[in-house]
C-alpha positions in Angstrom: 26.4 14.4 43.5 28.8 11.8 42.2 27.5 8.8 40.2 28.4 6.5 43.1 26.6 8.7 45.7 23.5 8.8 43.4 23.6 5.0 43.0 23.9 4.5 46.8 21.0 7.0 47.4 18.8 5.2 44.8 19.6 1.8 46.4 18.8 3.1 49.9 15.5 4.5 48.7 14.6 1.1 47.1 15.4 -0.7 50.3 13.3 1.6 52.4 10.4 1.2 49.9 10.7 -2.6 50.2 10.4 -2.4 54.0 7.7 0.3 54.2 5.5 -0.9 51.3 6.3 -4.6 51.2 6.8 -5.7 54.8 4.9 -3.1 56.7 2.0 -2.5 54.3 1.8 -6.0 52.8 2.2 -4.8 49.2 3.8 -7.8 47.6 3.6 -6.1 44.1 6.6 -4.0 45.2 8.7 -7.2 45.0 8.4 -7.4 41.2 9.3 -3.7 40.9 12.4 -3.9 43.2 13.9 -7.3 42.6 16.0 -8.5 39.7 14.5 -11.4 37.7 17.4 -13.6 38.8 17.3 -12.5 42.5 19.1 -14.9 44.9 17.9 -15.3 48.5 20.5 -16.4 51.0 18.4 -16.1 54.2 17.5 -19.6 55.6 13.8 -20.4 55.7 12.7 -18.4 52.7 11.3 -20.8 50.2 10.9 -21.2 47.2 14.0 -19.3 46.0 13.6 -16.0 44.3 10.9 -13.4 44.2 8.1 -15.9 45.0 9.8 -16.8 48.3 9.9 -13.1 49.3 6.2 -12.6 48.4 5.3 -15.8 50.4 7.5 -14.6 53.4 5.6 -11.3 53.5 2.2 -13.1 53.4 3.3 -15.6 56.1 4.5 -12.9 58.4 1.3 -11.0 58.1 -0.8 -14.1 58.7 1.1 -14.7 61.9 1.4 -11.0 62.9 -1.5 -9.1 61.3 -0.3 -5.8 62.8 3.3 -6.4 61.7 5.4 -3.2 61.4 9.0 -3.1 60.3 11.1 0.0 60.7 14.5 0.9 59.4 16.6 1.9 62.4 20.0 2.2 60.7 20.9 2.2 57.0 24.0 2.7 55.0 25.1 2.0 51.5 28.5 1.3 50.1 28.7 0.9 46.4 26.3 -1.8 45.3 25.5 -3.0 48.9 22.9 -1.7 51.4 23.3 -2.7 55.1 20.4 -2.2 57.5 19.3 -2.8 61.0 15.6 -3.2 61.3 13.1 -3.4 64.1 10.1 -5.7 63.6 7.1 -6.0 65.9 3.6 -7.3 66.0 1.0 -9.3 67.9 1.0 -13.1 67.3 -2.6 -13.6 66.4 -2.6 -16.0 63.4 -1.1 -19.1 62.0 2.6 -19.5 61.9 5.1 -20.1 64.7 2.6 -22.4 66.4 -0.8 -21.5 67.6 -1.6 -17.8 68.1 -0.3 -16.7 71.5 -1.6 -13.1 71.6 1.9 -12.0 72.6 3.5 -8.9 71.2 7.1 -9.3 70.0 9.9 -6.9 68.9 13.0 -8.2 67.3 16.1 -6.9 65.5 16.9 -7.9 62.0 20.2 -7.4 60.1 20.0 -7.2 56.3 22.4 -6.9 53.5 21.3 -6.4 49.9 23.4 -6.3 46.8 21.9 -4.2 44.0 22.4 -4.4 40.3 21.1 -1.7 38.0 18.9 -0.3 40.8 17.3 -3.7 41.6 17.9 -6.1 44.5 20.0 -9.0 43.1 20.9 -10.8 46.4 19.8 -10.7 50.0 21.3 -12.0 53.3 19.1 -11.6 56.4 19.5 -12.5 60.0 16.4 -12.1 62.1 16.6 -12.6 65.9 14.7 -15.9 65.7 15.9 -16.9 69.2 14.5 -13.7 70.7 11.3 -14.1 68.7 10.7 -17.7 70.0 11.5 -16.6 73.5 9.0 -13.7 73.4 6.4 -16.1 72.0 6.9 -18.5 74.9 8.0 -21.3 72.5 11.2 -22.0 74.3 11.2 -23.9 77.5 12.3 -22.1 80.6 15.5 -23.3 82.2 15.9 -23.4 85.9 19.3 -22.9 87.5 
């Protein structure tokens, strides 16, 4: 295996670990293991910047959707970048996104991570927020 192929495989494995352990199993300790100290978050709505924002996002999502599961549907690496299509779903039973609705949602998420020395240095994410709000009944219906 070439050095580049080994790096890409290592980065893919780290990304999968973030999704499986961090987002699906709520293990926020994995953030410190997988993210660079100077990590930069580019996804809107994740505050504060850096690792703490990721830890808080995981906790927030699990308060809103206690049964949240995130799966990697497609994944590829090219050099220092990992590109992924994820599927997230859960039942809205807690705080966050308004009062609990009891509705189950499933949304697509597109993610890109740049790795440096085996750690996530930057992240860009695009969750289907419109679909999420629509499934939660938080968007008014429009009559034609």
